[in-house]
Backbone as a printed PyTorch tensor [residue, N CA C, xyz], in Angstrom:
tensor([[[-14.4170, -22.4540,  -9.5490],
         [-13.0590, -21.9660,  -9.6970],
         [-12.2270, -22.4320,  -8.5000]],

        [[-11.0670, -22.9820,  -8.7500],
         [-10.1460, -23.3970,  -7.6970],
         [ -9.2410, -22.2240,  -7.3400]],

        [[ -9.5290, -21.5610,  -6.2390],
         [ -8.7900, -20.3560,  -5.8460],
         [ -7.3630, -20.6510,  -5.3890]],

        [[ -7.0810, -21.8660,  -5.0380],
         [ -5.7390, -22.1950,  -4.5500],
         [ -4.6550, -21.9930,  -5.5930]],

        [[ -4.9900, -22.0350,  -6.8490],
         [ -3.9650, -21.9090,  -7.8820],
         [ -3.6880, -20.4600,  -8.2690]],

        [[ -4.4420, -19.4980,  -7.7260],
         [ -4.2460, -18.0930,  -8.0470],
         [ -3.4210, -17.3930,  -6.9840]],

        [[ -2.6190, -16.4370,  -7.4050],
         [ -1.7990, -15.6340,  -6.5010],
         [ -2.3800, -14.2310,  -6.4450]],

        [[ -1.9590, -13.4420,  -5.4480],
         [ -2.4480, -12.0720,  -5.3130],
         [ -2.1750, -11.2650,  -6.5740]],

        [[ -1.0380, -11.4840,  -7.2040],
         [ -0.6640, -10.7180,  -8.3930],
         [ -1.5700, -11.0390,  -9.5870]],

        [[ -2.2740, -12.1520,  -9.5360],
         [ -3.1400, -12.5380, -10.6440],
         [ -4.3940, -11.6760, -10.7540]],

        [[ -4.7200, -10.9320,  -9.7190],
         [ -5.9600, -10.1560,  -9.7180],
         [ -5.6900,  -8.6580,  -9.7800]],

        [[ -4.5660,  -8.2560, -10.2900],
         [ -4.2880,  -6.8300, -10.4620],
         [ -3.5960,  -6.1990,  -9.2740]],

        [[ -4.1780,  -5.1490,  -8.7530],
         [ -3.5090,  -4.3680,  -7.7120],
         [ -3.9970,  -4.6860,  -6.3040]],

        [[ -4.7940,  -5.7250,  -6.1120],
         [ -5.2940,  -6.0830,  -4.7860],
         [ -5.2700,  -7.5850,  -4.6080]],

        [[ -4.8800,  -8.0080,  -3.4100],
         [ -4.9240,  -9.4270,  -3.1130],
         [ -4.5490,  -9.7290,  -1.6880]],

        [[ -5.2390, -10.6690,  -1.0860],
         [ -4.9580, -11.1020,   0.2780],
         [ -4.9250,  -9.9390,   1.2650]],

        [[ -5.8450,  -9.0140,   1.1450],
         [ -6.0080,  -7.8510,   2.0300],
         [ -4.9120,  -6.7990,   1.8880]],

        [[ -4.1170,  -6.8800,   0.8510],
         [ -3.0710,  -5.8850,   0.5990],
         [ -3.2940,  -5.2370,  -0.7640]],

        [[ -2.9220,  -3.9710,  -0.8510],
         [ -2.9830,  -3.2060,  -2.0850],
         [ -1.5800,  -3.0290,  -2.6260]],

        [[ -1.4270,  -3.0540,  -3.9200],
         [ -0.1400,  -2.7590,  -4.5440],
         [ -0.1150,  -1.2910,  -4.9100]],

        [[  1.0900,  -0.6890,  -4.8590],
         [  1.1860,   0.7320,  -5.1440],
         [  2.4630,   1.1030,  -5.8560]],

        [[  2.7100,   2.3990,  -5.8760],
         [  3.9040,   2.9320,  -6.5210],
         [  5.1660,   2.4280,  -5.8300]],

        [[  6.2950,   2.5240,  -6.5120],
         [  7.5980,   2.0980,  -5.9990],
         [  7.6160,   0.6200,  -5.6290]],

        [[  6.8000,  -0.1740,  -6.3170],
         [  6.7050,  -1.6120,  -6.0610],
         [  6.3070,  -1.8960,  -4.6130]],

        [[  5.4910,  -1.0220,  -4.0510],
         [  5.0730,  -1.1570,  -2.6560],
         [  3.8150,  -2.0010,  -2.5500]],

        [[  3.5560,  -2.4420,  -1.3280],
         [  2.2660,  -3.0280,  -1.0110],
         [  1.8970,  -2.5540,   0.3720]],

        [[  0.5820,  -2.4520,   0.6490],
         [  0.1620,  -1.8300,   1.8910],
         [ -1.1610,  -2.4090,   2.3740]],

        [[ -1.3610,  -2.2860,   3.6640],
         [ -2.6310,  -2.6040,   4.3020],
         [ -3.2420,  -1.2750,   4.7250]],

        [[ -4.4880,  -1.0490,   4.3470],
         [ -5.1850,   0.1980,   4.6590],
         [ -6.2720,  -0.0600,   5.6860]],

        [[ -6.3550,   0.8440,   6.6530],
         [ -7.4440,   0.7910,   7.6210],
         [ -8.4020,   1.9370,   7.3810]],

        [[ -9.4360,   1.9850,   8.1630],
         [-10.4490,   3.0280,   8.0190],
         [ -9.8440,   4.4010,   8.2590]],

        [[-10.1870,   5.3410,   7.4090],
         [ -9.7250,   6.7290,   7.4840],
         [ -8.2080,   6.8510,   7.4110]],

        [[ -7.5880,   6.0750,   6.5640],
         [ -6.1640,   6.2240,   6.2160],
         [ -5.1910,   5.7730,   7.2880]],

        [[ -5.4710,   4.7070,   7.9440],
         [ -4.4710,   4.0610,   8.7980],
         [ -3.7270,   3.1050,   7.8750]],

        [[ -2.4540,   3.3800,   7.6550],
         [ -1.7280,   2.6870,   6.5980],
         [ -0.4160,   2.1000,   7.0920]],

        [[ -0.1310,   0.8930,   6.6650],
         [  1.1860,   0.2810,   6.8110],
         [  1.6360,  -0.0840,   5.4090]],

        [[  2.7400,   0.5060,   4.9940],
         [  3.2400,   0.3380,   3.6250],
         [  4.6240,  -0.3050,   3.6640]],

        [[  4.8320,  -1.3120,   2.8480],
         [  6.1080,  -2.0040,   2.7710],
         [  6.7290,  -1.7030,   1.4120]],

        [[  7.9890,  -1.2770,   1.4350],
         [  8.7350,  -0.9720,   0.2130],
         [  9.9580,  -1.8850,   0.1840]],

        [[  9.8230,  -3.0960,  -0.3560],
         [ 10.9130,  -4.0740,  -0.2960],
         [ 12.2060,  -3.6170,  -0.9710]],

        [[ 12.1210,  -2.9770,  -2.1110],
         [ 13.3410,  -2.5740,  -2.8180],
         [ 14.0780,  -1.4470,  -2.1110]],

        [[ 13.3750,  -0.7030,  -1.2640],
         [ 14.0010,   0.3790,  -0.5100],
         [ 14.3080,  -0.0500,   0.9300]],

        [[ 13.9960,  -1.3090,   1.2460],
         [ 14.2340,  -1.8600,   2.5650],
         [ 13.6030,  -0.9730,   3.6440]],

        [[ 12.3190,  -0.6360,   3.4580],
         [ 11.6600,   0.2990,   4.3610],
         [ 10.2020,  -0.0840,   4.6070]],

        [[  9.7310,   0.3660,   5.7560],
         [  8.3230,   0.2580,   6.1250],
         [  7.8730,   1.6390,   6.5710]],

        [[  6.7440,   2.0850,   6.0580],
         [  6.1450,   3.3580,   6.4570],
         [  4.7880,   3.0260,   7.0490]],

        [[  4.5640,   3.4680,   8.2770],
         [  3.3080,   3.1610,   8.9330],
         [  2.8250,   4.3950,   9.6730]],

        [[  1.5370,   4.6810,   9.5660],
         [  0.9910,   5.8110,  10.3050],
         [ -0.4910,   5.6010,  10.5860]],

        [[ -0.9150,   6.2500,  11.6600],
         [ -2.3090,   6.2190,  12.0720],
         [ -2.8250,   7.6450,  11.9540]],

        [[ -3.9170,   7.8060,  11.2670],
         [ -4.4690,   9.1360,  11.0750],
         [ -5.9790,   9.0270,  10.9040]],

        [[ -6.6120,  10.1550,  10.9340],
         [ -8.0110,  10.2120,  10.5320],
         [ -8.0790,  11.2300,   9.4200]],

        [[ -8.0790,  10.7240,   8.2090],
         [ -8.0630,  11.5750,   7.0320],
         [ -9.1470,  11.0830,   6.0880]],

        [[-10.0800,  11.9380,   5.7880],
         [-11.1810,  11.5540,   4.8980],
         [-10.8000,  11.6900,   3.4340]],

        [[ -9.6080,  12.2260,   3.1660],
         [ -9.1140,  12.3640,   1.7900],
         [ -7.8790,  11.4740,   1.6240]],

        [[ -8.0990,  10.2010,   1.7770],
         [ -7.0220,   9.2330,   1.7650],
         [ -6.1990,   9.2030,   0.4970]],

        [[ -6.8220,   9.4350,  -0.6480],
         [ -6.0760,   9.4350,  -1.9100],
         [ -5.0350,  10.5490,  -1.9220]],

        [[ -5.4070,  11.7140,  -1.4150],
         [ -4.4680,  12.8390,  -1.3550],
         [ -3.3450,  12.5580,  -0.3610]],

        [[ -3.6960,  11.9680,   0.7690],
         [ -2.6830,  11.6260,   1.7700],
         [ -1.6960,  10.6160,   1.2020]],

        [[ -2.1900,   9.6050,   0.5450],
         [ -1.3180,   8.5770,  -0.0270],
         [ -0.4070,   9.1700,  -1.0970]],

        [[ -0.9390,  10.0220,  -1.9350],
         [ -0.1300,  10.6860,  -2.9620],
         [  0.9900,  11.5010,  -2.3130]],

        [[  0.6710,  12.1900,  -1.2370],
         [  1.6700,  12.9830,  -0.5180],
         [  2.7560,  12.1000,   0.0840]],

        [[  2.3840,  10.9750,   0.6420],
         [  3.3720,  10.0520,   1.2090],
         [  4.3040,   9.5430,   0.1170]],

        [[  3.7420,   9.1820,  -1.0230],
         [  4.5900,   8.7330,  -2.1350],
         [  5.5450,   9.8340,  -2.5780]],

        [[  5.0560,  11.0630,  -2.6770],
         [  5.8860,  12.1700,  -3.1740],
         [  6.9260,  12.6340,  -2.1630]],

        [[  6.5370,  12.7390,  -0.8940],
         [  7.4260,  13.3360,   0.0970],
         [  8.2810,  12.3360,   0.8660]],

        [[  7.8270,  11.1270,   1.0020],
         [  8.5730,  10.1430,   1.7920],
         [  9.2340,   9.1140,   0.8850]],

        [[  8.4450,   8.3950,   0.1310],
         [  8.9650,   7.2800,  -0.6620],
         [  9.9640,   7.7270,  -1.7170]],

        [[  9.7240,   8.8570,  -2.3340],
         [ 10.6370,   9.3400,  -3.3720],
         [ 11.9900,   9.7240,  -2.8140]],

        [[ 12.0620,  10.0160,  -1.5160],
         [ 13.3140,  10.4450,  -0.8900],
         [ 14.1240,   9.2860,  -0.3180]],

        [[ 13.5280,   8.1040,  -0.2400],
         [ 14.2620,   6.9540,   0.3160],
         [ 15.3120,   6.4350,  -0.6420]]])
């Protein structure tokens, strides 16, 4: 397979070390929920360092409380 012809969007919600998310966002995740999230349509970047073992809940909260208000 020639990988050069594929783009990150061709493989679903993950590509080139970034995850795609709600609000047309993309983010880089570190261990225990260290997250940098880019929201191009809202002209915003959300970044935080934490130690959270329930990362899915934390991410859902960020989408609900921060991203929805931008």
